[in-house]
TORPA-4810 file (N, C-alpha, C, O; in nm, 3 decimals):
<nodes>
NODE_1_-12.353_2.205_4.952_-12.362_2.229_4.808_-12.257_2.335_4.770_-12.243_2.435_4.841_X
NODE_2_-12.185_2.314_4.661_-12.084_2.412_4.618_-12.148_2.545_4.580_-12.264_2.553_4.540_X
NODE_3_-12.068_2.650_4.594_-12.117_2.784_4.566_-12.019_2.856_4.475_-11.897_2.848_4.494_X
NODE_4_-12.072_2.926_4.376_-11.992_3.008_4.286_-12.027_3.154_4.312_-12.143_3.194_4.300_X
NODE_5_-11.926_3.234_4.347_-11.947_3.376_4.374_-11.880_3.457_4.264_-11.765_3.430_4.227_X
NODE_6_-11.952_3.555_4.211_-11.896_3.642_4.107_-11.898_3.785_4.160_-12.003_3.837_4.199_X
NODE_7_-11.780_3.848_4.161_-11.765_3.987_4.204_-11.742_4.073_4.080_-11.643_4.056_4.010_X
NODE_8_-11.834_4.165_4.054_-11.816_4.255_3.940_-11.750_4.383_3.988_-11.797_4.449_4.081_X
NODE_9_-11.640_4.416_3.924_-11.566_4.536_3.957_-11.648_4.660_3.920_-11.720_4.658_3.820_X
NODE_10_-11.638_4.765_3.999_-11.706_4.890_3.969_-11.623_4.968_3.866_-11.509_5.004_3.892_X
NODE_11_-11.682_4.992_3.749_-11.612_5.058_3.639_-11.703_5.162_3.575_-11.825_5.157_3.589_X
NODE_12_-11.643_5.257_3.505_-11.724_5.356_3.434_-11.785_5.298_3.306_-11.897_5.335_3.269_X
NODE_13_-11.714_5.208_3.240_-11.770_5.142_3.122_-11.885_5.051_3.166_-11.869_4.973_3.260_X
NODE_14_-11.996_5.059_3.099_-12.113_4.976_3.127_-12.166_4.993_3.269_-12.226_4.901_3.324_X
NODE_15_-12.144_5.108_3.327_-12.184_5.133_3.467_-12.334_5.114_3.488_-12.375_5.058_3.589_X
NODE_16_-12.415_5.160_3.395_-12.560_5.155_3.412_-12.621_5.025_3.359_-12.743_5.010_3.359_X
NODE_17_-12.538_4.933_3.314_-12.589_4.811_3.250_-12.557_4.688_3.332_-12.452_4.679_3.396_X
NODE_18_-12.648_4.594_3.329_-12.625_4.466_3.397_-12.563_4.368_3.298_-12.591_4.372_3.178_X
NODE_19_-12.480_4.280_3.351_-12.413_4.179_3.270_-12.474_4.044_3.303_-12.488_4.008_3.420_X
NODE_20_-12.510_3.968_3.199_-12.569_3.837_3.218_-12.464_3.734_3.258_-12.354_3.732_3.204_X
NODE_21_-12.500_3.649_3.354_-12.411_3.543_3.402_-12.467_3.409_3.353_-12.585_3.380_3.370_X
NODE_22_-12.380_3.330_3.291_-12.420_3.201_3.234_-12.337_3.090_3.296_-12.214_3.097_3.301_X
NODE_23_-12.404_2.986_3.344_-12.337_2.867_3.395_-12.385_2.750_3.311_-12.505_2.723_3.302_X
NODE_24_-12.292_2.681_3.249_-12.321_2.570_3.158_-12.417_2.612_3.046_-12.504_2.535_3.007_X
NODE_25_-12.400_2.734_2.996_-12.479_2.784_2.885_-12.617_2.834_2.921_-12.691_2.877_2.832_X
NODE_26_-12.654_2.829_3.048_-12.787_2.872_3.092_-12.773_3.001_3.171_-12.691_3.012_3.262_X
NODE_27_-12.855_3.100_3.134_-12.851_3.228_3.206_-12.908_3.208_3.347_-13.023_3.167_3.363_X
NODE_28_-12.826_3.237_3.447_-12.868_3.218_3.586_-12.896_3.350_3.657_-12.946_3.351_3.770_X
NODE_29_-12.864_3.460_3.593_-12.889_3.590_3.654_-12.812_3.700_3.584_-12.747_3.678_3.482_X
NODE_30_-12.822_3.818_3.641_-12.745_3.931_3.590_-12.687_4.006_3.708_-12.742_4.005_3.819_X
NODE_31_-12.575_4.071_3.684_-12.501_4.135_3.791_-12.478_4.282_3.757_-12.434_4.314_3.647_X
NODE_32_-12.507_4.369_3.852_-12.493_4.514_3.832_-12.351_4.559_3.864_-12.271_4.482_3.917_X
NODE_33_-12.321_4.682_3.832_-12.189_4.740_3.855_-12.154_4.739_4.004_-12.232_4.786_4.086_X
NODE_34_-12.036_4.685_4.038_-11.990_4.680_4.176_-12.059_4.578_4.264_-12.038_4.576_4.385_X
NODE_35_-12.142_4.494_4.206_-12.221_4.398_4.282_-12.149_4.264_4.293_-12.061_4.232_4.213_X
NODE_36_-12.188_4.186_4.392_-12.137_4.051_4.412_-12.257_3.958_4.424_-12.352_3.987_4.498_X
NODE_37_-12.254_3.845_4.351_-12.364_3.750_4.358_-12.309_3.609_4.374_-12.201_3.577_4.325_X
NODE_38_-12.387_3.526_4.445_-12.349_3.386_4.466_-12.456_3.296_4.406_-12.575_3.326_4.411_X
NODE_39_-12.410_3.186_4.349_-12.500_3.088_4.288_-12.463_2.950_4.341_-12.346_2.912_4.343_X
NODE_40_-12.564_2.874_4.383_-12.541_2.737_4.427_-12.546_2.648_4.304_-12.638_2.656_4.222_X
NODE_41_-12.445_2.562_4.292_-12.435_2.472_4.177_-12.409_2.330_4.228_-12.374_2.310_4.344_X
NODE_42_-12.425_2.234_4.141_-12.394_2.096_4.176_-12.243_2.075_4.172_-12.171_2.147_4.102_X
NODE_43_-12.195_1.978_4.247_-12.053_1.947_4.246_-12.015_1.897_4.106_-12.095_1.831_4.040_X
NODE_44_-11.894_1.928_4.064_-11.846_1.884_3.933_-11.792_1.999_3.851_-11.766_2.109_3.901_X
NODE_45_-11.775_1.971_3.722_-11.716_2.069_3.631_-11.827_2.155_3.569_-11.931_2.106_3.528_X
NODE_46_-11.799_2.286_3.565_-11.895_2.381_3.509_-11.824_2.480_3.419_-11.706_2.511_3.439_X
NODE_47_-11.896_2.530_3.320_-11.845_2.634_3.231_-11.920_2.764_3.262_-12.042_2.769_3.255_X
NODE_48_-11.843_2.867_3.295_-11.901_2.995_3.335_-11.862_3.100_3.233_-11.748_3.105_3.188_X
NODE_49_-11.958_3.184_3.196_-11.928_3.296_3.105_-12.019_3.413_3.140_-12.113_3.400_3.218_X
NODE_50_-11.988_3.527_3.081_-12.067_3.648_3.103_-12.091_3.714_2.968_-12.006_3.707_2.878_X
NODE_51_-12.208_3.778_2.953_-12.241_3.842_2.825_-12.311_3.975_2.850_-12.388_3.992_2.944_X
NODE_52_-12.281_4.068_2.760_-12.352_4.196_2.756_-12.372_4.226_2.607_-12.275_4.242_2.533_X
NODE_53_-12.497_4.235_2.565_-12.531_4.246_2.423_-12.467_4.131_2.345_-12.485_4.016_2.383_X
NODE_54_-12.394_4.160_2.241_-12.333_4.051_2.164_-12.189_4.027_2.205_-12.123_3.938_2.152_X
NODE_55_-12.139_4.106_2.299_-12.004_4.089_2.351_-12.008_4.002_2.476_-12.112_3.990_2.542_X
NODE_56_-11.895_3.942_2.507_-11.893_3.856_2.625_-11.752_3.827_2.672_-11.657_3.898_2.640_X
NODE_57_-11.742_3.720_2.749_-11.614_3.678_2.805_-11.577_3.542_2.746_-11.658_3.476_2.680_X
NODE_58_-11.455_3.503_2.771_-11.414_3.367_2.740_-11.489_3.273_2.834_-11.532_3.315_2.942_X
NODE_59_-11.504_3.148_2.795_-11.567_3.050_2.883_-11.463_3.004_2.984_-11.354_2.962_2.948_X
NODE_60_-11.499_3.013_3.112_-11.409_2.975_3.221_-11.458_2.842_3.276_-11.571_2.832_3.323_X
NODE_61_-11.372_2.739_3.272_-11.407_2.608_3.328_-11.362_2.601_3.473_-11.247_2.632_3.505_X
NODE_62_-11.454_2.560_3.558_-11.420_2.544_3.700_-11.465_2.407_3.746_-11.563_2.352_3.695_X
NODE_63_-11.394_2.351_3.841_-11.426_2.220_3.897_-11.452_2.239_4.045_-11.362_2.273_4.121_X
NODE_64_-11.576_2.216_4.087_-11.615_2.239_4.226_-11.643_2.107_4.297_-11.706_2.017_4.242_X
NODE_65_-11.594_2.100_4.420_-11.620_1.984_4.505_-11.727_2.021_4.607_-11.764_2.138_4.617_X
NODE_66_-11.776_1.922_4.682_-11.880_1.947_4.783_-11.840_2.057_4.879_-11.726_2.061_4.926_X
NODE_67_-11.930_2.146_4.908_-11.917_2.259_5.000_-11.799_2.352_4.970_-11.754_2.426_5.058_X
NODE_68_-11.749_2.350_4.848_-11.641_2.440_4.807_-11.702_2.570_4.753_-11.807_2.568_4.688_X
NODE_69_-11.636_2.681_4.781_-11.678_2.810_4.726_-11.569_2.862_4.634_-11.453_2.875_4.675_X
NODE_70_-11.606_2.891_4.511_-11.512_2.946_4.412_-11.554_3.089_4.382_-11.672_3.115_4.357_X
NODE_71_-11.458_3.181_4.383_-11.488_3.321_4.355_-11.423_3.362_4.224_-11.305_3.336_4.200_X
NODE_72_-11.502_3.426_4.139_-11.453_3.479_4.011_-11.471_3.631_4.010_-11.570_3.683_4.062_X
NODE_73_-11.376_3.700_3.950_-11.385_3.845_3.933_-11.428_3.874_3.790_-11.377_3.814_3.696_X
NODE_74_-11.522_3.965_3.774_-11.574_4.003_3.642_-11.541_4.150_3.618_-11.575_4.236_3.698_X
NODE_75_-11.475_4.177_3.506_-11.437_4.314_3.472_-11.442_4.332_3.321_-11.448_4.235_3.246_X
NODE_76_-11.440_4.457_3.279_-11.434_4.489_3.137_-11.292_4.475_3.085_-11.201_4.442_3.161_X
NODE_77_-11.273_4.499_2.955_-11.139_4.485_2.897_-11.042_4.585_2.958_-11.081_4.694_3.002_X
NODE_78_-10.916_4.547_2.958_-10.811_4.627_3.021_-10.801_4.765_2.956_-10.806_4.777_2.834_X
NODE_79_-10.789_4.866_3.037_-10.778_5.007_2.997_-10.904_5.059_2.928_-10.900_5.163_2.862_X
NODE_80_-11.016_4.989_2.942_-11.140_5.033_2.878_-11.188_5.167_2.929_-11.240_5.247_2.852_X
NODE_81_-11.172_5.191_3.057_-11.217_5.318_3.115_-11.128_5.435_3.074_-11.173_5.549_3.069_X
NODE_82_-11.003_5.406_3.044_-10.905_5.511_3.013_-10.909_5.549_2.865_-10.880_5.664_2.831_X
NODE_83_-10.944_5.456_2.778_-10.937_5.479_2.634_-11.021_5.599_2.589_-10.974_5.680_2.509_X
NODE_84_-11.142_5.611_2.639_-11.227_5.724_2.600_-11.172_5.858_2.644_-11.180_5.957_2.572_X
NODE_85_-11.116_5.861_2.764_-11.058_5.985_2.815_-10.937_6.027_2.732_-10.922_6.144_2.698_X
NODE_86_-10.851_5.931_2.701_-10.732_5.960_2.620_-10.772_6.009_2.482_-10.712_6.102_2.428_X
NODE_87_-10.873_5.945_2.423_-10.920_5.985_2.291_-10.972_6.129_2.293_-10.942_6.207_2.203_X
NODE_88_-11.048_6.164_2.395_-11.098_6.302_2.406_-10.985_6.402_2.428_-10.991_6.513_2.377_X
NODE_89_-10.884_6.363_2.504_-10.769_6.452_2.524_-10.695_6.477_2.393_-10.659_6.591_2.363_X
NODE_90_-10.671_6.371_2.316_-10.605_6.387_2.186_-10.685_6.480_2.095_-10.632_6.576_2.039_X
NODE_91_-10.815_6.450_2.082_-10.897_6.528_1.989_-10.918_6.671_2.039_-10.914_6.765_1.959_X
NODE_92_-10.939_6.688_2.168_-10.954_6.822_2.224_-10.828_6.906_2.206_-10.836_7.025_2.175_X
NODE_93_-10.712_6.843_2.226_-10.585_6.915_2.206_-10.568_6.955_2.060_-10.519_7.064_2.031_X
NODE_94_-10.608_6.867_1.970_-10.600_6.899_1.827_-10.688_7.020_1.794_-10.643_7.113_1.727_X
NODE_95_-10.813_7.018_1.842_-10.905_7.129_1.813_-10.856_7.261_1.871_-10.863_7.365_1.805_X
NODE_96_-10.806_7.258_1.993_-10.753_7.380_2.055_-10.632_7.430_1.977_-10.620_7.549_1.949_X
NODE_97_-10.541_7.337_1.943_-10.422_7.376_1.867_-10.456_7.435_1.731_-10.393_7.531_1.688_X
NODE_98_-10.555_7.376_1.664_-10.590_7.421_1.530_-10.666_7.554_1.531_-10.630_7.645_1.457_X
NODE_99_-10.768_7.565_1.613_-10.856_7.681_1.606_-10.816_7.796_1.699_-10.856_7.910_1.676_X
NODE_100_-10.739_7.768_1.801_-10.697_7.876_1.891_-10.558_7.926_1.854_-10.533_8.047_1.849_X
NODE_101_-10.467_7.831_1.829_-10.327_7.870_1.803_-10.286_7.855_1.657_-10.171_7.884_1.623_X
NODE_102_-10.376_7.811_1.571_-10.350_7.794_1.428_-10.228_7.705_1.402_-10.141_7.737_1.321_X
NODE_103_-10.223_7.591_1.474_-10.113_7.495_1.459_-10.162_7.374_1.381_-10.280_7.340_1.384_X
NODE_104_-10.070_7.311_1.311_-10.102_7.188_1.237_-10.050_7.069_1.319_-9.934_7.031_1.307_X
NODE_105_-10.137_7.013_1.400_-10.100_6.904_1.490_-10.165_6.773_1.443_-10.245_6.713_1.515_X
NODE_106_-10.129_6.730_1.323_-10.193_6.613_1.264_-10.163_6.484_1.341_-10.240_6.388_1.334_X
NODE_107_-10.052_6.481_1.412_-10.019_6.361_1.489_-10.124_6.335_1.598_-10.142_6.221_1.642_X
NODE_108_-10.193_6.442_1.642_-10.298_6.423_1.742_-10.421_6.355_1.681_-10.492_6.282_1.751_X
NODE_109_-10.446_6.377_1.553_-10.554_6.306_1.484_-10.518_6.158_1.474_-10.603_6.071_1.493_X
NODE_110_-10.393_6.129_1.443_-10.347_5.989_1.437_-10.365_5.924_1.574_-10.411_5.810_1.584_X
NODE_111_-10.328_5.996_1.680_-10.347_5.944_1.816_-10.492_5.919_1.848_-10.525_5.820_1.914_X
NODE_112_-10.580_6.008_1.803_-10.724_5.991_1.825_-10.775_5.866_1.755_-10.849_5.787_1.814_X
NODE_113_-10.735_5.847_1.630_-10.780_5.730_1.553_-10.728_5.601_1.615_-10.803_5.504_1.628_X
NODE_114_-10.601_5.599_1.653_-10.544_5.478_1.714_-10.611_5.447_1.847_-10.637_5.331_1.878_X
NODE_115_-10.639_5.549_1.925_-10.707_5.527_2.053_-10.850_5.479_2.030_-10.901_5.399_2.109_X
NODE_116_-10.916_5.526_1.925_-11.050_5.481_1.891_-11.050_5.334_1.848_-11.146_5.261_1.875_X
NODE_117_-10.944_5.290_1.783_-10.935_5.152_1.734_-10.924_5.051_1.848_-10.965_4.936_1.832_X
NODE_118_-10.871_5.092_1.962_-10.855_4.999_2.075_-10.989_4.945_2.124_-11.007_4.823_2.124_X
NODE_119_-11.086_5.029_2.165_-11.214_4.972_2.206_-11.293_4.914_2.089_-11.375_4.823_2.108_X
NODE_120_-11.270_4.966_1.968_-11.339_4.913_1.850_-11.306_4.765_1.829_-11.393_4.688_1.789_X
NODE_121_-11.181_4.727_1.855_-11.142_4.586_1.844_-11.229_4.500_1.936_-11.275_4.393_1.894_X
NODE_122_-11.251_4.544_2.059_-11.323_4.463_2.158_-11.473_4.453_2.129_-11.538_4.361_2.179_X
NODE_123_-11.528_4.544_2.050_-11.670_4.531_2.017_-11.691_4.472_1.878_-11.805_4.460_1.832_X
NODE_124_-11.582_4.434_1.811_-11.594_4.368_1.680_-11.523_4.233_1.685_-11.581_4.134_1.729_X
NODE_125_-11.399_4.228_1.641_-11.325_4.102_1.631_-11.300_4.037_1.767_-11.303_3.914_1.778_X
NODE_126_-11.275_4.116_1.869_-11.245_4.062_2.002_-11.365_4.062_2.095_-11.350_4.079_2.216_X
NODE_127_-11.484_4.043_2.039_-11.606_4.054_2.119_-11.614_3.952_2.233_-11.683_3.977_2.331_X
NODE_128_-11.545_3.839_2.222_-11.543_3.741_2.330_-11.433_3.768_2.431_-11.406_3.687_2.520_X
NODE_129_-11.369_3.883_2.417_-11.269_3.928_2.515_-11.311_4.062_2.576_-11.234_4.123_2.650_X
NODE_130_-11.432_4.106_2.547_-11.483_4.234_2.598_-11.492_4.232_2.751_-11.462_4.331_2.817_X
NODE_131_-11.532_4.118_2.805_-11.539_4.098_2.950_-11.433_3.997_2.991_-11.395_3.910_2.912_X
NODE_132_-11.387_4.007_3.114_-11.284_3.916_3.162_-11.329_3.852_3.293_-11.359_3.921_3.390_X
NODE_133_-11.334_3.718_3.294_-11.362_3.641_3.414_-11.230_3.581_3.461_-11.163_3.512_3.385_X
NODE_134_-11.193_3.607_3.585_-11.068_3.551_3.637_-11.091_3.498_3.778_-11.172_3.551_3.854_X
NODE_135_-11.016_3.393_3.811_-11.028_3.333_3.944_-10.966_3.424_4.048_-10.863_3.487_4.026_X
NODE_136_-11.031_3.430_4.163_-10.980_3.507_4.275_-10.926_3.409_4.378_-10.996_3.317_4.420_X
NODE_137_-10.801_3.428_4.417_-10.741_3.339_4.517_-10.787_3.378_4.657_-10.841_3.487_4.677_X
NODE_138_-10.766_3.289_4.752_-10.808_3.315_4.890_-10.739_3.438_4.947_-10.798_3.509_5.030_X
NODE_139_-10.617_3.465_4.905_-10.543_3.582_4.955_-10.602_3.713_4.904_-10.588_3.816_4.969_X
NODE_140_-10.669_3.710_4.787_-10.725_3.831_4.727_-10.863_3.867_4.780_-10.910_3.979_4.762_X
NODE_141_-10.928_3.773_4.846_-11.066_3.795_4.894_-11.069_3.890_5.011_-11.177_3.919_5.063_X
</nodes>
């Protein structure tokens, strides 16, 4: 019987939350941070997706033959872990510059707002790109 394995990357974003795994629109389980899970499926074409709250991934179509194992990697949006840190650095630098050194560093506020807009896109308009499912080749395993 074919097997589908999903490896969830260990990330700071959503670290304490489990992500739901869907095969052909049916929830088959949930996967924790840094965890790997395998699901036995029937041979043929399947649509795989992942969801967390109202955000999710694109639907990934896979075609499995008898006794084939397909591995998918599950991760959050690119630079998601870095965006919050950069935003805090911009805003913290602005506050230090303003209240300690009495400087007018308005460009740091612009940087803070722009950095805030990046993850905001993924939880609003790009909600189906919040998570990323990608195929793992045999060389990457």
